[in-house]
A tleap script that builds the chain and sets N, CA, C and O, in Angstrom:
source leaprc.protein.ff14SB
mol = sequence {
  NMET ARG ALA LEU LEU ALA ALA LEU THR LEU
  LEU LEU ALA ALA ALA VAL LEU PRO THR ALA
  GLY ALA ARG ALA ASP GLU ALA ALA ALA ARG
  SER VAL ILE GLU GLY GLN LEU ARG ALA PHE
  LEU ALA ASP ASP GLY ALA LEU ALA TYR SER
  HIE ALA ALA PRO GLY ILE LYS ARG LEU PHE
  PRO SER HIE ASP ARG PHE MET ALA MET VAL
  ARG GLN GLY TYR PRO PRO VAL TYR ARG PRO
  ARG ASP PHE SER PHE ASP SER TYR ARG GLU
  THR ALA ALA GLY PRO ILE GLN GLU VAL THR
  ILE ILE ASP GLN ALA GLY VAL ALA TRP ARG
  ALA ILE TYR SER LEU GLU GLN GLN PRO ASP
  GLY SER TRP LYS ILE SER GLY CYS GLN LEU
  LEU ARG ILE PRO GLY VAL SER CALA
}
set mol.1.N position { 0.928 -1.154 0.031 }
set mol.1.CA position { -0.048 0.139 -0.104 }
set mol.1.C position { 0.758 1.245 -0.068 }
set mol.1.O position { 0.462 2.219 -0.760 }
set mol.2.N position { 1.954 1.249 0.790 }
set mol.2.CA position { 2.794 2.439 0.814 }
set mol.2.C position { 3.507 2.638 -0.543 }
set mol.2.O position { 3.783 3.765 -0.955 }
set mol.3.N position { 3.796 1.504 -1.228 }
set mol.3.CA position { 4.576 1.643 -2.393 }
set mol.3.C position { 3.610 2.313 -3.420 }
set mol.3.O position { 4.032 3.219 -4.139 }
set mol.4.N position { 2.376 1.898 -3.494 }
set mol.4.CA position { 1.294 2.338 -4.345 }
set mol.4.C position { 1.141 3.848 -4.090 }
set mol.4.O position { 1.230 4.642 -5.027 }
set mol.5.N position { 0.906 4.256 -2.801 }
set mol.5.CA position { 0.897 5.739 -2.443 }
set mol.5.C position { 2.069 6.606 -2.882 }
set mol.5.O position { 1.900 7.726 -3.364 }
set mol.6.N position { 3.160 6.097 -2.714 }
set mol.6.CA position { 4.603 6.608 -3.174 }
set mol.6.C position { 4.526 6.775 -4.616 }
set mol.6.O position { 4.887 7.818 -5.163 }
set mol.7.N position { 4.100 5.853 -5.194 }
set mol.7.CA position { 4.059 5.912 -6.725 }
set mol.7.C position { 3.031 6.829 -7.382 }
set mol.7.O position { 3.241 7.386 -8.459 }
set mol.8.N position { 2.069 6.936 -6.775 }
set mol.8.CA position { 0.861 7.875 -7.137 }
set mol.8.C position { 1.432 9.370 -6.815 }
set mol.8.O position { 1.429 10.268 -7.657 }
set mol.9.N position { 1.867 9.500 -5.637 }
set mol.9.CA position { 2.479 10.781 -5.341 }
set mol.9.C position { 3.713 11.297 -6.144 }
set mol.9.O position { 3.971 12.500 -6.163 }
set mol.10.N position { 4.447 10.409 -6.784 }
set mol.10.CA position { 5.412 10.647 -7.828 }
set mol.10.C position { 4.787 11.084 -9.086 }
set mol.10.O position { 5.115 12.111 -9.679 }
set mol.11.N position { 3.828 10.221 -9.488 }
set mol.11.CA position { 3.094 10.650 -10.571 }
set mol.11.C position { 2.315 12.092 -10.635 }
set mol.11.O position { 2.307 12.818 -11.629 }
set mol.12.N position { 1.657 12.374 -9.381 }
set mol.12.CA position { 1.223 13.587 -9.355 }
set mol.12.C position { 2.169 14.647 -9.396 }
set mol.12.O position { 1.925 15.660 -10.053 }
set mol.13.N position { 3.363 14.492 -8.672 }
set mol.13.CA position { 4.278 15.659 -8.690 }
set mol.13.C position { 4.827 15.819 -10.161 }
set mol.13.O position { 4.997 16.925 -10.673 }
set mol.14.N position { 5.094 14.602 -10.808 }
set mol.14.CA position { 5.517 14.824 -12.193 }
set mol.14.C position { 4.660 15.510 -13.160 }
set mol.14.O position { 5.087 16.060 -14.175 }
set mol.15.N position { 3.150 15.443 -12.724 }
set mol.15.CA position { 2.352 16.169 -13.587 }
set mol.15.C position { 2.173 17.688 -13.276 }
set mol.15.O position { 1.871 18.551 -14.099 }
set mol.16.N position { 2.403 17.857 -11.999 }
set mol.16.CA position { 2.220 19.144 -11.600 }
set mol.16.C position { 3.444 20.049 -11.634 }
set mol.16.O position { 3.246 21.264 -11.663 }
set mol.17.N position { 4.667 19.589 -11.632 }
set mol.17.CA position { 5.757 20.333 -11.665 }
set mol.17.C position { 5.885 20.986 -13.092 }
set mol.17.O position { 6.099 22.197 -13.145 }
set mol.18.N position { 5.763 20.235 -14.286 }
set mol.18.CA position { 6.001 21.177 -15.559 }
set mol.18.C position { 5.007 22.275 -15.451 }
set mol.18.O position { 5.341 23.396 -15.836 }
set mol.19.N position { 3.863 22.080 -14.987 }
set mol.19.CA position { 2.753 23.319 -14.952 }
set mol.19.C position { 3.256 24.450 -14.054 }
set mol.19.O position { 3.111 25.641 -14.327 }
set mol.20.N position { 3.877 23.962 -12.928 }
set mol.20.CA position { 4.248 25.007 -12.018 }
set mol.20.C position { 5.422 26.008 -12.797 }
set mol.20.O position { 5.465 27.235 -12.886 }
set mol.21.N position { 6.296 25.008 -13.288 }
set mol.21.CA position { 7.476 25.774 -14.011 }
set mol.21.C position { 6.999 26.662 -15.166 }
set mol.21.O position { 7.596 27.720 -15.362 }
set mol.22.N position { 5.933 26.300 -15.972 }
set mol.22.CA position { 5.438 27.034 -16.788 }
set mol.22.C position { 4.746 28.297 -16.457 }
set mol.22.O position { 4.723 29.296 -17.175 }
set mol.23.N position { 4.147 28.149 -15.228 }
set mol.23.CA position { 3.357 29.387 -14.610 }
set mol.23.C position { 4.703 30.194 -14.085 }
set mol.23.O position { 4.672 31.421 -14.183 }
set mol.24.N position { 5.525 29.757 -13.701 }
set mol.24.CA position { 6.707 30.697 -13.257 }
set mol.24.C position { 7.449 31.237 -14.440 }
set mol.24.O position { 8.056 32.301 -14.314 }
set mol.25.N position { 7.451 30.633 -15.510 }
set mol.25.CA position { 8.036 31.231 -16.614 }
set mol.25.C position { 7.040 32.358 -16.987 }
set mol.25.O position { 7.481 33.500 -17.119 }
set mol.26.N position { 5.870 32.131 -17.144 }
set mol.26.CA position { 4.776 33.019 -17.599 }
set mol.26.C position { 4.899 34.431 -16.774 }
set mol.26.O position { 4.964 35.532 -17.320 }
set mol.27.N position { 4.919 34.207 -15.408 }
set mol.27.CA position { 5.084 35.137 -14.411 }
set mol.27.C position { 6.257 35.983 -14.684 }
set mol.27.O position { 6.165 37.209 -14.621 }
set mol.28.N position { 7.455 35.331 -15.010 }
set mol.28.CA position { 8.623 35.879 -15.246 }
set mol.28.C position { 8.697 36.756 -16.581 }
set mol.28.O position { 9.417 37.753 -16.635 }
set mol.29.N position { 7.900 36.321 -17.671 }
set mol.29.CA position { 7.836 36.952 -18.887 }
set mol.29.C position { 7.132 38.195 -18.773 }
set mol.29.O position { 7.559 39.217 -19.313 }
set mol.30.N position { 5.862 38.156 -17.962 }
set mol.30.CA position { 5.084 39.126 -17.715 }
set mol.30.C position { 5.936 40.365 -16.998 }
set mol.30.O position { 5.921 41.546 -17.345 }
set mol.31.N position { 6.509 39.907 -16.158 }
set mol.31.CA position { 7.386 40.849 -15.219 }
set mol.31.C position { 8.331 41.563 -16.107 }
set mol.31.O position { 8.374 42.789 -16.002 }
set mol.32.N position { 9.034 41.017 -16.899 }
set mol.32.CA position { 10.173 41.504 -17.797 }
set mol.32.C position { 9.422 42.555 -18.818 }
set mol.32.O position { 9.910 43.656 -19.069 }
set mol.33.N position { 8.300 42.138 -19.323 }
set mol.33.CA position { 7.706 42.913 -20.311 }
set mol.33.C position { 7.039 44.127 -19.684 }
set mol.33.O position { 7.014 45.173 -20.333 }
set mol.34.N position { 6.420 44.064 -18.304 }
set mol.34.CA position { 5.805 44.997 -17.690 }
set mol.34.C position { 6.860 45.899 -17.298 }
set mol.34.O position { 6.542 47.088 -17.323 }
set mol.35.N position { 8.150 45.598 -16.906 }
set mol.35.CA position { 9.319 46.147 -16.515 }
set mol.35.C position { 9.785 47.190 -17.535 }
set mol.35.O position { 10.179 48.321 -17.249 }
set mol.36.N position { 9.690 46.674 -18.735 }
set mol.36.CA position { 10.130 47.578 -19.789 }
set mol.36.C position { 9.178 48.514 -20.291 }
set mol.36.O position { 9.549 49.597 -20.744 }
set mol.37.N position { 8.000 48.183 -20.246 }
set mol.37.CA position { 6.975 49.251 -20.450 }
set mol.37.C position { 6.915 50.323 -19.559 }
set mol.37.O position { 6.773 51.503 -19.881 }
set mol.38.N position { 7.041 49.822 -18.288 }
set mol.38.CA position { 7.021 50.960 -17.368 }
set mol.38.C position { 8.282 51.839 -17.315 }
set mol.38.O position { 8.224 52.958 -16.805 }
set mol.39.N position { 9.456 51.334 -17.849 }
set mol.39.CA position { 10.578 52.026 -18.010 }
set mol.39.C position { 10.396 52.924 -19.212 }
set mol.39.O position { 10.753 54.103 -19.197 }
set mol.40.N position { 9.852 52.357 -20.217 }
set mol.40.CA position { 9.398 53.380 -21.308 }
set mol.40.C position { 8.842 54.595 -20.946 }
set mol.40.O position { 9.271 55.711 -21.242 }
set mol.41.N position { 7.706 54.275 -20.185 }
set mol.41.CA position { 6.860 55.446 -19.800 }
set mol.41.C position { 7.473 56.445 -18.817 }
set mol.41.O position { 7.025 57.573 -18.610 }
set mol.42.N position { 8.604 55.875 -18.206 }
set mol.42.CA position { 9.461 56.897 -17.339 }
set mol.42.C position { 10.727 57.219 -17.965 }
set mol.42.O position { 11.655 57.631 -17.270 }
set mol.43.N position { 10.850 57.066 -19.239 }
set mol.43.CA position { 11.987 57.599 -20.152 }
set mol.43.C position { 13.046 57.081 -19.479 }
set mol.43.O position { 13.982 57.869 -19.345 }
set mol.44.N position { 13.211 55.806 -18.934 }
set mol.44.CA position { 14.430 55.330 -18.442 }
set mol.44.C position { 14.943 54.394 -19.420 }
set mol.44.O position { 14.634 53.205 -19.350 }
set mol.45.N position { 15.796 54.895 -20.434 }
set mol.45.CA position { 16.429 54.112 -21.360 }
set mol.45.C position { 17.379 52.833 -20.802 }
set mol.45.O position { 17.454 51.713 -21.307 }
set mol.46.N position { 17.893 53.203 -19.928 }
set mol.46.CA position { 18.908 52.204 -19.450 }
set mol.46.C position { 18.232 50.927 -18.760 }
set mol.46.O position { 18.721 49.805 -18.886 }
set mol.47.N position { 17.159 51.160 -18.077 }
set mol.47.CA position { 16.199 50.084 -17.592 }
set mol.47.C position { 15.653 49.390 -18.659 }
set mol.47.O position { 15.816 48.172 -18.721 }
set mol.48.N position { 14.911 50.098 -19.668 }
set mol.48.CA position { 14.225 49.597 -20.823 }
set mol.48.C position { 15.108 48.596 -21.597 }
set mol.48.O position { 14.652 47.557 -22.073 }
set mol.49.N position { 16.452 48.987 -21.698 }
set mol.49.CA position { 17.402 48.273 -22.540 }
set mol.49.C position { 17.887 47.033 -21.786 }
set mol.49.O position { 18.321 46.010 -22.314 }
set mol.50.N position { 17.743 47.286 -20.379 }
set mol.50.CA position { 18.400 45.973 -19.538 }
set mol.50.C position { 17.281 44.676 -19.800 }
set mol.50.O position { 17.672 43.529 -19.586 }
set mol.51.N position { 16.149 44.877 -20.181 }
set mol.51.CA position { 15.285 44.036 -20.552 }
set mol.51.C position { 15.484 43.163 -21.935 }
set mol.51.O position { 14.979 42.050 -22.086 }
set mol.52.N position { 16.188 43.740 -22.791 }
set mol.52.CA position { 16.464 43.319 -24.012 }
set mol.52.C position { 17.456 42.103 -24.139 }
set mol.52.O position { 18.459 42.071 -23.427 }
set mol.53.N position { 17.194 41.148 -25.000 }
set mol.53.CA position { 17.930 39.984 -24.974 }
set mol.53.C position { 19.392 40.598 -25.805 }
set mol.53.O position { 19.455 41.689 -26.373 }
set mol.54.N position { 20.367 39.714 -25.713 }
set mol.54.CA position { 21.543 39.872 -26.364 }
set mol.54.C position { 21.551 40.183 -27.923 }
set mol.54.O position { 22.259 41.081 -28.380 }
set mol.55.N position { 20.831 39.495 -28.613 }
set mol.55.CA position { 20.487 39.713 -29.992 }
set mol.55.C position { 20.016 41.272 -30.402 }
set mol.55.O position { 20.436 41.869 -31.393 }
set mol.56.N position { 19.189 41.730 -29.567 }
set mol.56.CA position { 18.615 43.232 -29.624 }
set mol.56.C position { 19.868 44.180 -29.311 }
set mol.56.O position { 20.042 45.281 -29.836 }
set mol.57.N position { 20.565 43.682 -28.537 }
set mol.57.CA position { 21.610 44.503 -28.035 }
set mol.57.C position { 22.765 44.488 -29.009 }
set mol.57.O position { 23.557 45.429 -28.969 }
set mol.58.N position { 22.931 43.545 -29.851 }
set mol.58.CA position { 23.769 43.526 -30.883 }
set mol.58.C position { 23.362 44.555 -31.982 }
set mol.58.O position { 24.143 45.336 -32.526 }
set mol.59.N position { 22.089 44.446 -32.219 }
set mol.59.CA position { 21.444 45.478 -33.391 }
set mol.59.C position { 21.409 46.722 -32.852 }
set mol.59.O position { 21.547 47.649 -33.651 }
set mol.60.N position { 21.249 47.004 -31.625 }
set mol.60.CA position { 21.222 48.477 -31.046 }
set mol.60.C position { 22.290 48.504 -29.904 }
set mol.60.O position { 21.948 48.153 -28.774 }
set mol.61.N position { 23.445 48.867 -30.133 }
set mol.61.CA position { 24.505 48.704 -29.254 }
set mol.61.C position { 24.620 49.673 -27.972 }
set mol.61.O position { 25.547 49.703 -27.163 }
set mol.62.N position { 23.407 50.487 -27.983 }
set mol.62.CA position { 23.476 51.545 -26.808 }
set mol.62.C position { 22.035 51.777 -26.450 }
set mol.62.O position { 21.198 51.558 -27.325 }
set mol.63.N position { 21.683 52.156 -25.376 }
set mol.63.CA position { 20.387 52.295 -24.870 }
set mol.63.C position { 19.692 53.641 -25.717 }
set mol.63.O position { 18.482 53.733 -25.921 }
set mol.64.N position { 20.546 54.497 -26.092 }
set mol.64.CA position { 20.132 55.637 -26.822 }
set mol.64.C position { 19.609 55.200 -28.121 }
set mol.64.O position { 18.522 55.619 -28.521 }
set mol.65.N position { 20.425 54.264 -28.899 }
set mol.65.CA position { 19.936 53.883 -30.114 }
set mol.65.C position { 18.720 53.047 -30.024 }
set mol.65.O position { 17.892 53.086 -30.934 }
set mol.66.N position { 18.540 52.207 -28.871 }
set mol.66.CA position { 17.494 51.152 -28.807 }
set mol.66.C position { 16.413 52.231 -28.545 }
set mol.66.O position { 15.518 52.138 -29.385 }
set mol.67.N position { 16.237 53.097 -27.762 }
set mol.67.CA position { 15.263 54.008 -27.470 }
set mol.67.C position { 14.631 54.708 -28.778 }
set mol.67.O position { 13.434 54.726 -29.068 }
set mol.68.N position { 15.710 55.289 -29.512 }
set mol.68.CA position { 15.151 55.959 -30.695 }
set mol.68.C position { 14.511 55.093 -31.615 }
set mol.68.O position { 13.617 55.535 -32.337 }
set mol.69.N position { 14.914 53.756 -31.678 }
set mol.69.CA position { 14.178 52.653 -32.535 }
set mol.69.C position { 12.958 52.383 -31.984 }
set mol.69.O position { 12.074 52.081 -32.786 }
set mol.70.N position { 12.612 52.420 -30.545 }
set mol.70.CA position { 11.448 52.045 -30.127 }
set mol.70.C position { 10.334 53.263 -30.264 }
set mol.70.O position { 9.152 53.027 -30.512 }
set mol.71.N position { 10.855 54.574 -30.074 }
set mol.71.CA position { 10.157 55.705 -30.276 }
set mol.71.C position { 9.586 55.866 -31.800 }
set mol.71.O position { 8.465 56.290 -32.079 }
set mol.72.N position { 10.457 55.494 -32.612 }
set mol.72.CA position { 10.279 55.750 -34.138 }
set mol.72.C position { 9.289 54.513 -34.654 }
set mol.72.O position { 8.267 54.744 -35.301 }
set mol.73.N position { 9.696 53.239 -34.306 }
set mol.73.CA position { 9.000 51.951 -34.824 }
set mol.73.C position { 7.921 51.368 -33.970 }
set mol.73.O position { 7.179 50.470 -34.368 }
set mol.74.N position { 7.853 51.955 -32.684 }
set mol.74.CA position { 6.844 51.248 -31.742 }
set mol.74.C position { 6.257 52.219 -30.894 }
set mol.74.O position { 6.288 52.032 -29.677 }
set mol.75.N position { 5.672 53.334 -31.419 }
set mol.75.CA position { 5.037 54.320 -30.616 }
set mol.75.C position { 4.089 53.847 -29.507 }
set mol.75.O position { 4.183 54.352 -28.388 }
set mol.76.N position { 3.199 52.918 -29.765 }
set mol.76.CA position { 2.228 52.342 -28.866 }
set mol.76.C position { 2.875 51.794 -27.545 }
set mol.76.O position { 2.536 52.039 -26.387 }
set mol.77.N position { 3.954 50.941 -28.032 }
set mol.77.CA position { 4.949 50.266 -26.963 }
set mol.77.C position { 5.549 51.442 -25.986 }
set mol.77.O position { 5.487 51.486 -24.758 }
set mol.78.N position { 6.111 52.325 -26.836 }
set mol.78.CA position { 6.805 53.548 -26.050 }
set mol.78.C position { 5.963 54.194 -25.083 }
set mol.78.O position { 6.345 54.490 -23.951 }
set mol.79.N position { 4.734 54.424 -25.570 }
set mol.79.CA position { 3.960 55.512 -24.710 }
set mol.79.C position { 2.443 54.836 -24.600 }
set mol.79.O position { 1.480 55.421 -25.096 }
set mol.80.N position { 2.318 53.715 -23.997 }
set mol.80.CA position { 1.074 52.957 -24.000 }
set mol.80.C position { 0.171 53.864 -22.918 }
set mol.80.O position { 0.640 54.349 -21.889 }
set mol.81.N position { -1.064 53.982 -23.309 }
set mol.81.CA position { -2.051 54.563 -22.333 }
set mol.81.C position { -2.435 53.469 -21.398 }
set mol.81.O position { -2.634 53.806 -20.231 }
set mol.82.N position { -2.566 52.265 -21.704 }
set mol.82.CA position { -3.010 51.087 -21.072 }
set mol.82.C position { -2.372 49.894 -21.681 }
set mol.82.O position { -1.919 49.956 -22.824 }
set mol.83.N position { -2.315 48.812 -20.969 }
set mol.83.CA position { -2.026 47.500 -21.510 }
set mol.83.C position { -2.557 46.432 -20.540 }
set mol.83.O position { -2.916 46.676 -19.387 }
set mol.84.N position { -2.569 45.242 -21.118 }
set mol.84.CA position { -3.083 44.085 -20.484 }
set mol.84.C position { -2.590 42.730 -20.955 }
set mol.84.O position { -2.598 42.569 -22.176 }
set mol.85.N position { -2.189 41.788 -20.244 }
set mol.85.CA position { -1.567 40.656 -20.946 }
set mol.85.C position { -2.674 39.696 -21.118 }
set mol.85.O position { -3.613 39.573 -20.331 }
set mol.86.N position { -2.482 38.976 -22.285 }
set mol.86.CA position { -3.340 38.164 -23.130 }
set mol.86.C position { -2.654 36.654 -22.848 }
set mol.86.O position { -2.119 36.268 -21.808 }
set mol.87.N position { -2.815 36.026 -23.935 }
set mol.87.CA position { -2.355 34.421 -23.997 }
set mol.87.C position { -0.775 34.426 -23.818 }
set mol.87.O position { -0.059 35.343 -24.221 }
set mol.88.N position { -0.383 33.439 -23.250 }
set mol.88.CA position { 1.083 33.094 -23.069 }
set mol.88.C position { 1.055 31.588 -23.709 }
set mol.88.O position { 0.136 30.801 -23.481 }
set mol.89.N position { 2.099 31.309 -24.481 }
set mol.89.CA position { 2.393 29.901 -25.066 }
set mol.89.C position { 3.761 29.634 -25.020 }
set mol.89.O position { 4.558 30.571 -24.967 }
set mol.90.N position { 4.194 28.291 -25.035 }
set mol.90.CA position { 5.404 27.835 -25.173 }
set mol.90.C position { 5.603 27.313 -26.610 }
set mol.90.O position { 4.834 26.504 -27.128 }
set mol.91.N position { 6.765 27.867 -27.261 }
set mol.91.CA position { 6.843 27.290 -28.589 }
set mol.91.C position { 8.333 26.604 -28.713 }
set mol.91.O position { 9.160 26.733 -27.810 }
set mol.92.N position { 8.532 26.050 -29.614 }
set mol.92.CA position { 10.063 25.432 -30.007 }
set mol.92.C position { 10.982 26.504 -29.760 }
set mol.92.O position { 11.992 26.268 -29.096 }
set mol.93.N position { 10.741 27.751 -30.251 }
set mol.93.CA position { 11.854 28.808 -30.159 }
set mol.93.C position { 11.629 29.633 -28.989 }
set mol.93.O position { 12.180 30.731 -29.058 }
set mol.94.N position { 10.942 29.395 -27.890 }
set mol.94.CA position { 10.854 29.770 -26.695 }
set mol.94.C position { 9.445 30.622 -26.551 }
set mol.94.O position { 8.735 30.782 -27.544 }
set mol.95.N position { 9.104 31.123 -25.349 }
set mol.95.CA position { 7.748 31.569 -25.024 }
set mol.95.C position { 7.491 32.700 -25.744 }
set mol.95.O position { 8.427 33.424 -26.083 }
set mol.96.N position { 6.134 33.012 -26.085 }
set mol.96.CA position { 5.467 33.942 -26.571 }
set mol.96.C position { 4.324 34.564 -25.775 }
set mol.96.O position { 3.347 33.852 -25.543 }
set mol.97.N position { 4.345 35.599 -25.414 }
set mol.97.CA position { 3.454 36.278 -24.560 }
set mol.97.C position { 2.814 37.651 -25.437 }
set mol.97.O position { 3.512 38.557 -25.893 }
set mol.98.N position { 1.454 37.562 -25.535 }
set mol.98.CA position { 0.736 38.442 -26.262 }
set mol.98.C position { 0.187 39.430 -25.284 }
set mol.98.O position { -0.194 39.041 -24.180 }
set mol.99.N position { 0.120 40.811 -25.664 }
set mol.99.CA position { -0.124 41.835 -24.818 }
set mol.99.C position { -1.068 42.664 -25.596 }
set mol.99.O position { -0.818 42.747 -26.799 }
set mol.100.N position { -2.162 43.331 -25.125 }
set mol.100.CA position { -3.133 44.245 -25.658 }
set mol.100.C position { -2.538 45.623 -25.295 }
set mol.100.O position { -2.422 45.858 -24.092 }
set mol.101.N position { -2.179 46.486 -26.105 }
set mol.101.CA position { -1.760 47.873 -25.889 }
set mol.101.C position { -2.726 48.942 -26.415 }
set mol.101.O position { -3.076 48.971 -27.595 }
set mol.102.N position { -3.172 49.882 -25.423 }
set mol.102.CA position { -3.903 50.930 -26.067 }
set mol.102.C position { -3.031 52.014 -26.332 }
set mol.102.O position { -2.369 52.406 -25.371 }
set mol.103.N position { -2.893 52.543 -27.336 }
set mol.103.CA position { -2.039 53.720 -27.572 }
set mol.103.C position { -2.625 55.099 -27.093 }
set mol.103.O position { -3.783 55.053 -26.680 }
set mol.104.N position { -2.062 56.180 -27.089 }
set mol.104.CA position { -2.477 57.611 -26.594 }
set mol.104.C position { -3.640 58.024 -27.309 }
set mol.104.O position { -4.381 58.828 -26.743 }
set mol.105.N position { -3.960 57.583 -28.552 }
set mol.105.CA position { -5.108 58.063 -29.378 }
set mol.105.C position { -6.320 57.161 -29.056 }
set mol.105.O position { -7.437 57.479 -29.462 }
set mol.106.N position { -6.077 55.835 -28.198 }
set mol.106.CA position { -7.190 54.858 -27.842 }
set mol.106.C position { -7.398 53.886 -28.888 }
set mol.106.O position { -8.452 53.260 -28.997 }
set mol.107.N position { -6.324 53.737 -29.725 }
set mol.107.CA position { -6.209 52.595 -30.701 }
set mol.107.C position { -5.748 51.451 -30.099 }
set mol.107.O position { -4.816 51.621 -29.313 }
set mol.108.N position { -6.197 50.201 -30.274 }
set mol.108.CA position { -5.835 48.994 -29.624 }
set mol.108.C position { -4.779 48.195 -30.617 }
set mol.108.O position { -4.973 48.114 -31.830 }
set mol.109.N position { -3.751 47.674 -30.013 }
set mol.109.CA position { -2.545 47.061 -30.653 }
set mol.109.C position { -2.459 45.712 -30.085 }
set mol.109.O position { -2.801 45.553 -28.913 }
set mol.110.N position { -2.021 44.677 -30.816 }
set mol.110.CA position { -1.476 43.410 -30.215 }
set mol.110.C position { -0.107 43.303 -30.258 }
set mol.110.O position { 0.426 43.095 -31.348 }
set mol.111.N position { 0.630 43.421 -29.147 }
set mol.111.CA position { 2.025 43.202 -29.115 }
set mol.111.C position { 2.474 41.742 -28.812 }
set mol.111.O position { 2.265 41.220 -27.717 }
set mol.112.N position { 3.050 41.165 -29.757 }
set mol.112.CA position { 3.538 39.692 -29.614 }
set mol.112.C position { 5.012 39.607 -29.264 }
set mol.112.O position { 5.871 39.799 -30.125 }
set mol.113.N position { 5.314 39.314 -27.979 }
set mol.113.CA position { 6.539 39.313 -27.462 }
set mol.113.C position { 7.156 37.962 -27.440 }
set mol.113.O position { 6.573 36.972 -26.997 }
set mol.114.N position { 8.397 37.957 -27.951 }
set mol.114.CA position { 9.111 36.616 -27.859 }
set mol.114.C position { 10.310 36.898 -26.818 }
set mol.114.O position { 10.932 37.951 -26.678 }
set mol.115.N position { 10.452 35.828 -26.208 }
set mol.115.CA position { 11.369 35.845 -24.980 }
set mol.115.C position { 12.404 34.882 -25.009 }
set mol.115.O position { 12.036 33.813 -25.497 }
set mol.116.N position { 13.830 34.932 -24.562 }
set mol.116.CA position { 14.522 33.882 -24.331 }
set mol.116.C position { 15.283 33.847 -22.912 }
set mol.116.O position { 15.708 34.824 -22.296 }
set mol.117.N position { 15.341 32.723 -22.602 }
set mol.117.CA position { 16.026 32.585 -21.162 }
set mol.117.C position { 17.461 32.521 -21.212 }
set mol.117.O position { 17.993 31.636 -21.882 }
set mol.118.N position { 18.217 33.448 -20.512 }
set mol.118.CA position { 19.522 33.575 -20.342 }
set mol.118.C position { 20.212 32.584 -19.698 }
set mol.118.O position { 19.519 31.755 -19.108 }
set mol.119.N position { 21.598 32.438 -19.652 }
set mol.119.CA position { 22.390 31.503 -18.763 }
set mol.119.C position { 22.176 31.426 -17.298 }
set mol.119.O position { 22.247 30.416 -16.598 }
set mol.120.N position { 21.869 32.794 -16.891 }
set mol.120.CA position { 21.564 32.845 -15.520 }
set mol.120.C position { 20.079 32.584 -15.003 }
set mol.120.O position { 19.661 32.707 -13.852 }
set mol.121.N position { 19.445 32.224 -16.053 }
set mol.121.CA position { 18.079 31.854 -15.770 }
set mol.121.C position { 16.908 32.972 -15.909 }
set mol.121.O position { 15.702 32.749 -16.006 }
set mol.122.N position { 17.501 34.106 -15.895 }
set mol.122.CA position { 16.622 35.271 -16.251 }
set mol.122.C position { 16.039 35.239 -17.686 }
set mol.122.O position { 16.543 34.592 -18.605 }
set mol.123.N position { 14.975 35.970 -17.781 }
set mol.123.CA position { 14.085 36.151 -19.197 }
set mol.123.C position { 14.531 37.570 -19.778 }
set mol.123.O position { 14.605 38.594 -19.098 }
set mol.124.N position { 14.794 37.480 -21.036 }
set mol.124.CA position { 14.881 38.865 -21.860 }
set mol.124.C position { 14.055 38.853 -23.107 }
set mol.124.O position { 13.840 37.849 -23.787 }
set mol.125.N position { 13.645 39.968 -23.328 }
set mol.125.CA position { 12.805 40.155 -24.461 }
set mol.125.C position { 13.725 40.174 -25.891 }
set mol.125.O position { 14.613 40.957 -26.231 }
set mol.126.N position { 13.107 38.901 -26.642 }
set mol.126.CA position { 14.216 38.949 -27.817 }
set mol.126.C position { 13.476 39.371 -29.269 }
set mol.126.O position { 13.985 39.160 -30.370 }
set mol.127.N position { 12.234 39.979 -29.055 }
set mol.127.CA position { 11.526 40.583 -30.153 }
set mol.127.C position { 9.963 40.812 -29.811 }
set mol.127.O position { 9.304 40.277 -28.919 }
set mol.128.N position { 9.538 41.808 -30.823 }
set mol.128.CA position { 8.271 42.311 -30.347 }
set mol.128.C position { 7.655 42.543 -31.986 }
set mol.128.O position { 8.259 43.227 -32.812 }
set mol.129.N position { 6.575 41.960 -32.222 }
set mol.129.CA position { 5.717 42.247 -33.367 }
set mol.129.C position { 4.455 43.006 -32.980 }
set mol.129.O position { 3.732 42.594 -32.074 }
set mol.130.N position { 4.167 44.212 -33.728 }
set mol.130.CA position { 3.041 44.960 -33.298 }
set mol.130.C position { 2.195 44.825 -34.459 }
set mol.130.O position { 2.548 44.859 -35.638 }
set mol.131.N position { 0.903 44.652 -33.933 }
set mol.131.CA position { -0.102 44.605 -35.023 }
set mol.131.C position { -1.360 45.311 -34.510 }
set mol.131.O position { -1.754 45.181 -33.351 }
set mol.132.N position { -1.998 46.099 -35.475 }
set mol.132.CA position { -3.079 47.003 -35.115 }
set mol.132.C position { -4.338 46.051 -34.955 }
set mol.132.O position { -4.532 45.188 -35.811 }
set mol.133.N position { -5.065 46.169 -34.043 }
set mol.133.CA position { -6.342 45.384 -33.840 }
set mol.133.C position { -7.389 46.099 -34.741 }
set mol.133.O position { -7.718 47.254 -34.471 }
set mol.134.N position { -7.888 45.476 -35.743 }
set mol.134.CA position { -8.944 46.253 -36.646 }
set mol.134.C position { -10.182 46.565 -35.980 }
set mol.134.O position { -10.754 45.667 -35.362 }
set mol.135.N position { -10.678 47.753 -36.030 }
set mol.135.CA position { -11.834 48.286 -35.498 }
set mol.135.C position { -12.069 48.285 -34.001 }
set mol.135.O position { -13.172 48.307 -33.456 }
set mol.136.N position { -10.750 48.252 -33.342 }
set mol.136.CA position { -11.010 48.527 -31.842 }
set mol.136.C position { -10.274 49.705 -31.378 }
set mol.136.O position { -9.129 49.992 -31.727 }
set mol.137.N position { -10.973 50.335 -30.610 }
set mol.137.CA position { -10.534 51.661 -29.933 }
set mol.137.C position { -11.174 51.736 -28.757 }
set mol.137.O position { -12.245 51.178 -28.516 }
set mol.138.N position { -10.460 52.510 -27.899 }
set mol.138.CA position { -11.028 52.561 -26.503 }
set mol.138.C position { -11.551 54.163 -26.374 }
set mol.138.O position { -12.079 54.558 -25.334 }
savepdb mol mol.pdb
quit
């Protein structure tokens, strides 16, 4: 009986642990994205840049260049009026977190963030695709 109980406990733990890990990764992804969005709102280029993955930093080797790119190419991300987290999913290339962003004019956007885990276990933003949500305004 004890052996059966021990086996069931191990099976249950094996079933729950990956889910707990995925939830921790989702929470970490949201934290990184929210930290960067709040840094943009505060015009804290160094902090916003600190959330970027190494590949982004190679393309934009200073926080000033990075901020200029975001201001020019991603104005809803740079100055969101509001944002909310949507679906999170794991892919072969890493996690994807979708965020609905309302820009200063009240237009809704879907920001699709890709993230990558760093050798130290932290998560960094490796990309962001921005799509206007047709017909949705706040």
